[in-house]
N, C-alpha and C positions, 0 to 999 in steps of 0.2 A: 422452559428450556426449548431452544430452537433445534429441531431435529433435522433441518434441511441442510445445515452447514453454511447457511447464508449470513448468520448474525453471531457476533461475539462482542459483548460489552457496550453495544450501541443502544441508545435510548430510542423510543419510538419516533421522537422528533428528528433525531439524526438519521434514522432509516428513511424517513419521508422527505428529508431535505433534498434540494437540488445541488449537485456537485458539478464541477467543470467537466468531468468525464462523461456525464449524462448526455451531453450534446454531441459526443463523438460516435455514438451508435444510433442507428435509426430505431424507430419504434420496434417493439418486440424484443426488448432485452430484459434481463433480470438483474437485480442488484444484490451484492453481498456487502455488508457493512460491518466493520470491526472498529472498536474504539477503546481508548484507555486514558485515564487521567495521568498527568505527568507533573511532578512537583519541581518544575523548572520553567523559566520564562519562555515565551514563544520563540524568541530569537535563538536561544540555546537549542531548543528542540528542533527548530527548522534547520539549524546547522548540522545536527545529527542526521536529519532526513536527507540532506545533500550527500551524505556518505553512502546512500543507497546507489549512487552512481558508480561506486567502486566495489561494494561488497553487499551481501544479502542480509547479514545480521540475523540469520535464522539458525537452522541446524547446519553448521558449516560443513560437516562431513558429507552431508547429502547435497547441499546447495552450493558449496564453494570449493569442491575438490579436495576437502580435507584441510585447506588453509583456514586460518582463523581471521574472521572479520576484525579490522583494527579496533582496539579498545581505547583509542585516543583520536582526537581530531587530526586529520592530515590535510596538508595544503591541497586545495582543489582548484581547477579552473573555474571561471565564472559559469554559473548555470546557464545553459543555452538550449533552445529548441533543437532537436535532433540528437542530443546526447542519449546515451543508454541509461535507463533506470531499471535495474534488475533485468527483466525480460522485455520491458517496454521501451518505446522511444518517446522521449519528452516532446510533447506537443504544445504545452502551455505551462506557465508557472507565474506566480506572483510571490516575490521574495517575502518570506515571513508568514505566508498564508497557505500556499499549496504548490504541489508539483503534480502535473497530470501527464499521463502517457498512454500510448496506444500500442497494442501488440502488433509487431510487424507482420507482413503478409505471409511469410512461410509458416510460422507457428500458428497464425490465425487459420490457415488452411487445414491444419490438423485439429485444432481445439475450438475453432469458432472465433469470431471477432471479439476482442475484449479491450477494455480501457480501465484505467485506474486513476484515482485522485487521492493523494496523501495530503490531508488538510490539518492545519494547526490553528487552534483558536485559543484566545486567552480564557482562563478560568480561574478566578480568584487570584492568588499569588502565583499560580502555575499555568498549565496549558491543558488542552484537550486535543489528543491526536485521534482523528477520525479518518479511516480509509474506506473509500467506496470503490468497489470493483463492479463494472457492468459487463455482462456477458451476453452475447447473442443468444436469444431464446429460440425454441423450436428446433426444427431439423428432424433428422431420422431418429429412430429409437436409440440407435447406437450413439449418435451425437448427444442426445439428451442424457443418456446414462453416463457417458464420459464427462459431461459437464457437471453432473451431480457428484461424481467421484472427485472431479477437479475442485469443486466447492469445498468438499471435506478436506482434501489435501491442502488447499490454500488456507483453510481455517487453521489447521495444525501448524503450518509453517508461518503464517502471518501472526498468529498469537505469540509464538516464540519471538518473532521479529519485533513486534510492538513492545513486548515486555523487555527485550534486550535494549531497544532504543530508550525506553523509559528509564531503565537502570543507568545507562550511560549518560543520558541527559541530566538526570538527578545527581549523578556523581560529578559531572562537570560543574553544576551549580554549587555543590559543596566545595569543590576544589578551587 
């Protein structure tokens, strides 16, 4: 069991792999990796990932002002660099494969620089959803403690998010 809050569901190969977000931060960063199998094709799962531009799909009372993240696919504009993805700004994407974002300057000043890649890979008849977060390492003791708490908070929220996206993508496949 990982007691650092940095890993949930990811294999050692997934933890060691290189992700698009890795190139967004200079050396001296740490990675948090979360993953889940999804019994839906990559295209269906990726379409649900695009919904993260409009809703968090986590604990909506905490994350979404009490509103409920949509439980159906809604029309969305084409994915584009500069769009908001949760608290990140989209910096790169490859349709069907990944959406990558960077934490904007103001929150980065409080929490340290961070980037994320949501990746989708085929796995048998379904998909594998792997998310990598890279966070600026080092800093003052206060910054390091805040990052450790942030890793645990992110783990709780992202676990819920990934399980919700899994359920919705699998439901779309059945529907």
